N, C-alpha and C positions, 0 to 999 in steps of 0.2 A: 158566161163562163163555161160551165160544163153543160153539154147539150143533151145528154141522155138522162132519162128518168129511171131507166132500168139498171139495176145493180150489175156491175161487171162481174165476170167469173173471178173467184178468189184464187189466190196462189194455191191453197189447199185443194180446191176442186180441179184446177188444171194439173197440178202435180199428180194427184191420184188418178183422175180419169183419163188424162192425155198421155201420161208418162208411165206411172207405176202399173196400172191395170194392163195396158197392152203388152208390157214387158214381163208381166207376172211377178213383179217385185213386191216383196213384203216390206213393211217399215224397217224391220231388222236388217234386211238385205240392203236397202237403200242407205241406212245409217252406216253400215259397214263400208259400202262403196264411197260414201261421203267422208268417212273418218270422223263421225260425230256420234254422240250418244243417241240411242233409239228415241229417247224422250224429245230430243231436238226435232227429229223427223215427225214424231207424233204431233208435236205442237204446230209444225208447219202444215201438216195434213189437215189438222182441225182448226186452222186459222187462229191459233192462239200465240203464234210467233210470226213476226214480220220478216220479210227478206231484207237482209242487210247487204251491203256491197260484198262482204266476204262470203256470205251464203250464196249470193248470186254467182260469184266466181266459181264456187264449189259445184253448184248445180249445173252450171254451163260446162264445166269440165266433165262431170259425170254423164250428162246427157248429150254432149256434143253440140250444144247450141251456144248462144251468147249470154253474157251476164246482163246485157241490155234487155233481153227478152224477159228475164225474171224481175228486173227492177221496174220495167214498164208495167208488168202485171200488178206489182205492188203499188206503183204510182197511181195507176188508174183507180185502184180500190181506195187509196188514201184520199184522192181528190173527190171521189164519189161520196165517201163517208163525210168529208168536211162540208160538201154542198147539201147533203141529205140531213144534216143535223141543224135544227132550227137555231140552237145556240151558236154554233160555229158560223152559220150563214149570217146571223145578225152581227157577229163580231167582224166578219169579212166586209159586210156592207157598211159598217161604221168607218172603214178606212177611206180616206179622201185622196183621190189622185193628185199628184203634184202638178203644178202648172207647168206647161211646156215652155213657158217664157223664162224659166229660171236660168 
């Protein structure tokens, strides 16, 4: 399934270190640019909120990249979390592949 044991960079880490810091953006300034409450940005920065399709579209518009970029960062983290969790891993491994003869 997932090949890496190293945790991927989170949305919050990428958002703050790769986008906000180089541009000198505060959470309040980003919130204003995004048209969302500052709490929303704070939760994104601190990995307490996930990136939804709508948030990905907003971030892409603000930073001039693609919504796929933001959704892929979220997806990589979601997959890693599922594979890193013993409970989730056991649940996944209980699933039985369907026969290709069906």
